[in-house]
N, C-alpha and C positions, 0 to 999 in steps of 0.2 A: 521506497524504503530500502530496497536491496542495495541501491547505489550508495545510500548513506552508510549502511553497514560496511560495505566494501571499502568506502573511503576511510572509515574509522580504523579498519584492519590494516589497510595499507599505510596509513599514517603511523600507527603503532610499530609495524614492522620496519618502516624507514627510520623513526625516532630511535628504536632500540638497535638498529642496524642488524637486522636479522635476514639472512638469505639473500637473493639476488635483488630484492627491492632497495637494500642499502645503497646499491650502486645507481639507482634510477634517479632521474632529476625530480625535484620537489613538484615540478609542474605536472608530471605524470601521476605522481602520488596524490596530489590534491585535486586532479581533474574530476573524480567521481562526485566531489562536493559541488563543483560548478554545474555538473549535469544534473545533480539532484535539485539544485535551485531553479534550473531551467524547466524541469519536469513540474515542479511545484507551481511555478509561475504560469506555465501552460495550463495545467489542471484547474487552477483557480480562475484563470481568466476566460476559459471556454465553458466553465460550469461542470466540468466533469466530476469534480469533487462533490458538489451539491447533488448532482444526478445520482451518484452512487450511494450517497447517504439517504436519499429519498427512496431509492430502490430497496435499500436495507429496512428502512422503516416500514415500507409497504409490505415487504415479505413477512416481518414480524407480525404485522397487523393481521395479514391473511392466515398465518399459522395459528394465531390465538383464535381467530373466528373458526377455523377448521376444528381446533381442539375442542372448543365449547359445543359445536354442532355434534361432534362425535360423542361427547359426554351426554348429550341430550338423546342420543339414538338416531340421529339425522345423519345422512351422508353428505359430506361436503361436495360442492359442485366441481366438476372438472374444469380447468382453465381452458377458455376458448382459443 
Protein backbone atom coordinates (compact mmCIF):
# COMPACT_ATOMS: atom_id res chain seq x y z
CA UNK A 1 0.00 0.00 0.00
CA UNK A 2 2.89 2.32 0.73
CA UNK A 3 4.28 1.79 -2.75
CA UNK A 4 0.92 2.72 -4.27
CA UNK A 5 0.81 5.98 -2.28
CA UNK A 6 4.41 6.71 -3.24
CA UNK A 7 3.57 6.10 -6.91
CA UNK A 8 0.60 8.48 -6.76
CA UNK A 9 2.69 11.20 -5.09
CA UNK A 10 5.53 10.82 -7.60
CA UNK A 11 3.11 10.86 -10.55
CA UNK A 12 1.51 14.07 -9.25
CA UNK A 13 4.89 15.71 -8.72
CA UNK A 14 5.98 14.73 -12.23
CA UNK A 15 2.71 15.84 -13.85
CA UNK A 16 2.72 19.19 -12.03
CA UNK A 17 6.48 19.55 -12.66
CA UNK A 18 7.37 20.15 -9.03
CA UNK A 19 10.89 19.76 -7.64
CA UNK A 20 13.55 17.41 -8.92
CA UNK A 21 10.92 14.81 -9.86
CA UNK A 22 10.06 16.93 -12.93
CA UNK A 23 13.45 16.02 -14.46
CA UNK A 24 13.10 12.28 -13.81
CA UNK A 25 12.14 9.84 -16.52
CA UNK A 26 8.53 8.60 -16.48
CA UNK A 27 9.91 5.06 -16.02
CA UNK A 28 11.31 5.98 -12.61
CA UNK A 29 8.15 7.81 -11.62
CA UNK A 30 5.86 4.92 -12.59
CA UNK A 31 8.05 2.12 -11.21
CA UNK A 32 6.28 2.05 -7.79
CA UNK A 33 3.07 1.04 -9.60
CA UNK A 34 4.86 -1.93 -11.15
CA UNK A 35 6.32 -2.92 -7.80
CA UNK A 36 2.85 -2.69 -6.26
CA UNK A 37 1.45 -5.02 -8.92
CA UNK A 38 4.27 -7.49 -8.30
CA UNK A 39 3.65 -7.39 -4.54
CA UNK A 40 -0.10 -7.93 -4.89
CA UNK A 41 0.44 -10.76 -7.35
CA UNK A 42 2.92 -12.47 -5.05
CA UNK A 43 0.75 -11.96 -1.95
CA UNK A 44 -2.31 -13.43 -3.64
CA UNK A 45 -0.51 -16.37 -5.26
CA UNK A 46 1.25 -17.47 -2.05
CA UNK A 47 -1.80 -17.10 0.17
CA UNK A 48 -0.26 -14.32 2.23
CA UNK A 49 -3.35 -12.12 1.90
CA UNK A 50 -5.77 -14.88 2.92
CA UNK A 51 -3.56 -15.95 5.83
CA UNK A 52 -3.41 -12.38 7.19
CA UNK A 53 -7.20 -12.05 6.86
CA UNK A 54 -7.74 -15.32 8.75
CA UNK A 55 -5.35 -14.23 11.52
CA UNK A 56 -7.29 -11.00 11.89
CA UNK A 57 -10.61 -12.86 12.11
CA UNK A 58 -9.20 -15.31 14.69
CA UNK A 59 -7.84 -12.43 16.79
CA UNK A 60 -11.23 -10.69 16.78
CA UNK A 61 -12.91 -13.95 17.74
CA UNK A 62 -10.49 -14.51 20.64
CA UNK A 63 -10.88 -10.92 21.83
CA UNK A 64 -14.67 -11.33 21.81
CA UNK A 65 -14.43 -14.60 23.78
CA UNK A 66 -12.09 -12.99 26.33
CA UNK A 67 -14.39 -10.00 26.71
CA UNK A 68 -17.39 -12.25 27.42
CA UNK A 69 -15.41 -14.33 29.91
CA UNK A 70 -14.30 -11.19 31.74
CA UNK A 71 -17.88 -9.92 31.90
CA UNK A 72 -18.93 -13.26 33.48
CA UNK A 73 -16.13 -12.96 36.05
CA UNK A 74 -13.94 -15.66 34.56
CA UNK A 75 -10.32 -15.18 33.67
CA UNK A 76 -9.37 -15.76 30.04
CA UNK A 77 -6.75 -18.42 29.42
CA UNK A 78 -3.22 -17.41 28.61
CA UNK A 79 -2.11 -18.36 25.09
CA UNK A 80 0.14 -21.41 25.02
